[in-house]
C-alpha positions as CSV (number, residue, x, y, z in Angstrom):
1,M,28.4,28.5,-14.8
2,K,28.9,24.8,-15.2
3,L,25.8,22.6,-14.7
4,D,25.8,19.1,-13.3
5,N,25.4,16.2,-15.7
6,K,21.8,14.8,-15.9
7,T,20.2,11.4,-16.6
8,T,17.5,11.0,-19.2
9,A,15.0,8.6,-17.7
10,H,11.5,9.5,-18.8
11,R,8.0,8.1,-18.4
12,L,4.5,9.2,-19.3
13,L,2.8,10.5,-16.2
14,P,-1.0,9.7,-16.1
15,L,-3.4,12.5,-15.3
16,A,-6.9,11.5,-14.3
17,S,-8.1,15.0,-15.1
18,P,-6.2,18.2,-16.2
19,D,-8.4,20.3,-13.8
20,S,-7.5,18.6,-10.5
21,I,-4.0,17.0,-10.3
22,D,-3.2,15.4,-7.0
23,E,-0.1,16.5,-5.1
24,A,1.9,13.3,-5.9
25,T,1.5,13.8,-9.6
26,T,2.2,17.5,-9.4
27,T,5.4,16.8,-7.6
28,A,6.4,14.1,-10.1
29,I,5.8,16.5,-13.0
30,R,7.9,19.2,-11.3
31,Q,10.6,16.8,-10.6
32,Q,10.7,15.6,-14.2
33,I,10.9,19.3,-15.4
34,A,13.6,20.1,-12.8
35,A,15.7,17.1,-13.8
36,H,15.1,17.1,-17.6
37,G,13.5,20.3,-18.6
38,F,10.2,18.6,-19.6
39,A,7.6,16.1,-18.5
40,L,5.4,13.8,-20.6
41,Y,1.8,13.3,-19.6
42,Q,-1.1,11.0,-20.6
43,L,-4.7,12.2,-20.3
44,P,-7.8,9.9,-20.6
45,A,-9.2,9.6,-24.1
46,D,-12.1,11.9,-23.3
47,F,-9.7,14.9,-23.3
48,A,-7.8,13.9,-26.4
49,A,-9.6,16.2,-28.9
50,S,-10.6,19.0,-26.5
51,R,-8.6,22.1,-25.7
52,N,-10.7,24.1,-23.3
53,W,-8.9,22.6,-20.3
54,L,-5.4,23.4,-21.6
55,L,-5.0,26.8,-20.0
56,R,-6.3,25.5,-16.7
57,L,-3.6,22.8,-16.8
58,G,-0.9,25.5,-17.1
59,Q,-2.4,27.5,-14.3
60,Q,-1.8,24.6,-11.9
61,F,2.0,25.1,-12.6
62,G,2.0,28.9,-12.3
63,L,1.7,29.5,-16.0
64,S,-0.6,32.4,-16.7
65,R,1.2,35.0,-19.0
66,L,0.4,33.7,-22.5
67,D,2.4,34.7,-25.6
68,S,-0.1,35.7,-28.3
69,N,1.8,35.0,-31.5
70,L,0.6,35.8,-35.0
71,C,-1.0,32.5,-35.7
72,A,-2.6,31.8,-32.4
73,D,-6.4,31.9,-31.8
74,E,-8.1,34.5,-29.6
75,D,-7.4,32.4,-26.5
76,S,-3.7,32.5,-27.4
77,I,-3.7,28.7,-28.2
78,S,-2.2,27.7,-31.5
79,I,-3.7,24.8,-33.5
80,L,-0.8,23.1,-35.3
81,Q,-2.0,21.3,-38.3
82,V,-1.5,21.4,-42.1
83,E,-3.0,24.7,-43.3
84,A,-2.6,24.6,-47.1
85,G,-5.6,27.0,-47.6
86,N,-4.6,29.6,-45.0
87,E,-2.5,32.3,-46.6
88,R,-0.8,33.4,-43.4
89,K,-0.2,30.0,-41.8
90,R,1.0,28.1,-44.8
91,G,4.1,30.3,-44.9
92,Y,5.3,28.9,-41.6
93,I,6.7,25.3,-41.4
94,P,4.8,24.3,-38.2
95,Y,1.6,24.5,-40.3
96,T,2.9,22.1,-43.0
97,D,3.8,18.4,-43.0
98,R,7.5,19.1,-43.5
99,P,10.3,18.5,-40.9
100,L,10.7,21.3,-38.4
101,N,14.3,22.0,-37.4
102,W,15.7,22.3,-33.9
103,H,14.7,25.4,-32.1
104,T,13.4,26.9,-28.8
105,D,10.1,28.7,-29.0
106,G,10.1,32.5,-29.4
107,Y,13.7,32.8,-30.7
108,Y,12.5,35.8,-32.7
109,N,11.1,37.5,-29.6
110,G,12.8,40.4,-27.9
111,P,14.4,40.0,-24.4
112,D,11.2,41.3,-22.7
113,Q,9.1,38.6,-24.4
114,Q,11.2,35.5,-23.7
115,I,9.2,32.2,-23.8
116,G,9.7,30.5,-20.5
117,A,7.5,27.5,-21.0
118,F,5.0,25.8,-23.3
119,I,2.5,22.9,-23.4
120,L,2.2,20.8,-26.5
121,H,-0.8,18.5,-26.6
122,C,-1.6,15.8,-29.2
123,A,-5.3,15.8,-30.2
124,Q,-4.7,13.5,-33.2
125,D,-1.5,11.9,-34.5
126,A,-0.6,11.5,-38.2
127,A,-0.9,8.3,-40.1
128,E,2.9,8.1,-40.3
129,G,5.8,10.1,-38.8
130,G,5.7,13.4,-36.8
131,E,8.0,12.3,-34.0
132,N,9.2,15.1,-31.7
133,G,12.8,15.4,-30.6
134,L,13.3,16.9,-27.1
135,L,16.6,18.1,-25.5
136,D,17.1,20.0,-22.2
137,P,19.0,23.2,-23.0
138,E,21.1,22.6,-19.9
139,L,22.4,19.4,-21.5
140,A,23.4,21.3,-24.6
141,Y,25.1,23.9,-22.4
142,I,27.1,21.2,-20.6
143,R,28.2,19.6,-23.9
144,L,29.4,22.9,-25.2
145,Y,31.1,23.9,-22.0
146,D,32.9,20.6,-21.8
147,E,34.1,20.9,-25.4
148,N,35.3,24.4,-25.0
149,P,34.3,27.0,-22.3
150,A,34.9,29.7,-24.8
151,Y,31.9,28.4,-26.8
152,I,29.6,29.5,-23.9
153,E,31.1,32.9,-23.7
154,A,30.7,33.4,-27.5
155,L,27.1,32.2,-27.5
156,S,26.3,34.5,-24.5
157,H,27.3,37.6,-26.5
158,P,24.4,40.1,-26.9
159,E,24.8,39.9,-30.7
160,A,25.5,36.2,-31.0
161,M,22.4,35.5,-33.2
162,S,20.3,37.9,-35.2
163,I,16.9,37.2,-36.7
164,P,15.9,38.9,-39.9
165,P,12.8,41.1,-40.3
166,N,9.5,39.4,-40.7
167,M,7.5,40.9,-43.6
168,E,3.8,40.2,-44.4
169,N,2.0,41.8,-47.4
170,G,4.8,44.4,-47.6
171,A,4.4,45.4,-43.9
172,E,7.2,44.9,-41.4
173,I,6.0,42.9,-38.4
174,H,9.4,43.2,-36.7
175,G,12.9,44.4,-37.7
176,W,16.2,42.7,-37.0
177,I,16.3,41.1,-33.5
178,S,19.7,40.4,-32.0
179,G,20.5,38.6,-28.8
180,P,22.4,35.8,-27.0
181,V,21.8,32.1,-27.4
182,F,22.4,31.6,-23.6
183,S,21.4,34.0,-20.9
184,F,21.1,33.5,-17.2
185,S,19.2,35.3,-14.4
186,K,18.7,34.4,-10.8
187,A,14.9,34.6,-11.2
188,R,14.6,32.5,-14.3
189,G,17.8,30.4,-14.4
190,L,19.3,29.4,-17.8
191,H,17.4,30.5,-20.9
192,M,18.3,29.3,-24.4
193,R,17.3,31.2,-27.6
194,Y,18.2,29.2,-30.7
195,T,17.1,28.1,-34.1
196,A,18.9,25.7,-36.5
197,R,17.3,27.3,-39.5
198,R,19.9,28.5,-42.0
199,R,18.0,30.9,-44.2
200,N,18.9,34.5,-43.4
201,I,20.1,33.8,-39.8
202,R,23.0,36.1,-39.0
203,W,25.6,34.7,-36.6
204,R,28.2,37.0,-35.1
205,D,31.2,37.0,-37.4
206,D,33.6,35.6,-34.9
207,P,35.6,32.3,-35.3
208,T,34.7,31.0,-31.9
209,T,31.0,31.7,-32.4
210,L,31.0,30.0,-35.7
211,E,32.8,27.0,-34.2
212,A,30.3,26.8,-31.4
213,V,27.4,26.9,-33.8
214,A,28.8,24.1,-35.9
215,F,29.5,22.0,-32.8
216,L,25.9,22.6,-31.5
217,Q,24.5,21.7,-34.9
218,N,26.4,18.5,-35.0
219,L,25.4,17.7,-31.5
220,L,21.7,17.9,-32.6
221,D,22.0,16.2,-36.0
222,S,24.6,13.6,-35.6
223,G,22.2,10.9,-34.4
224,E,24.8,10.0,-31.7
225,N,23.4,12.1,-28.8
226,D,21.8,9.9,-26.2
227,D,20.5,12.9,-24.4
228,I,17.9,13.5,-27.1
229,I,14.5,12.0,-26.4
230,W,12.3,11.0,-29.4
231,Q,8.6,10.8,-28.7
232,R,5.7,10.1,-31.0
233,L,2.8,11.4,-29.1
234,S,-0.6,9.7,-29.3
235,P,-4.0,11.4,-28.8
236,G,-4.3,12.5,-25.2
237,Q,-0.5,12.7,-24.6
238,G,1.5,15.9,-24.3
239,V,4.6,17.7,-23.2
240,I,4.8,20.4,-20.5
241,C,8.2,22.0,-20.3
242,N,10.5,25.0,-19.7
243,N,10.9,25.7,-23.4
244,V,13.3,22.9,-24.2
245,L,15.0,22.4,-27.6
246,H,12.7,20.5,-29.9
247,C,12.2,19.5,-33.5
248,R,9.7,17.5,-35.5
249,K,10.1,14.9,-38.2
250,A,8.1,15.0,-41.4
251,F,4.8,13.3,-41.3
252,R,2.0,11.9,-43.6
253,N,-1.7,12.4,-43.0
254,S,-4.4,10.2,-44.2
255,P,-8.1,11.0,-44.6
256,Q,-8.8,9.3,-41.3
257,R,-5.8,10.7,-39.4
258,Q,-5.0,14.4,-39.8
259,R,-2.3,15.4,-37.4
260,R,-3.5,18.1,-35.0
261,Y,-1.7,19.5,-31.9
262,Y,-2.5,22.3,-29.5
263,R,0.2,24.6,-28.2
264,A,0.1,27.2,-25.4
265,R,3.2,29.3,-24.9
266,Y,4.0,31.3,-21.8
267,L,6.3,34.1,-20.6
268,D,6.4,32.3,-17.2
269,R,8.6,29.4,-16.2
270,I,7.6,26.4,-14.2
271,R,9.2,26.6,-10.8
272,R,10.8,23.6,-9.2
273,T,8.5,23.8,-6.2
């Protein structure tokens, strides 16, 4: 499968209310997601610090099957902020002020729990830094294919990337999880499962696989990829997407500006129509 090249024009789409989006705006968001994998939105200031509307926003785009991960609250929404005093959360980089490397969400999930979409909403930005990098997986696929079609075949192998067991207080939360980086189905389209973290990740011991991984890493980190969109979200702004590649730069909080984001992850994908 070779995908058509895409353009990367983006704009913030204003939402008067997350509960009732008019047809024109709904169409514009779907078109952005179809073209680029994600859409950026802007809500009125009244909604900036709230989260009770977030799930209703997802429902308007067919998102209902939430992924309840370890650090999510009872409503399956995760609050992403510095958690130095929380023993469980402080062990995960999203809950620190350190840079977060390139990944797609749920790369440690099994094939029956693939993350299809997520909403990332800024309630409060940091005093400095914290920009998010965003890249449509289809564009990464195109770059890899154009460089060497064998890279796609290697990264589609069922044992291309293996994630180590996750242990907490001596108990195993999950064992080794192996799977492809790229998979495709008629119902869901292209799915990418990837992390650029280096610690304990086991890549298939195959020359073409290792070359493909190195090429992809350079594609993401070289600073020369015009397909990557960098966005520093302000309060009330957010991303709704079909689980695009993303990362986060380090940030610095101040007493008045403590970075806080809300994230809802879904097993569903946002359909084009």
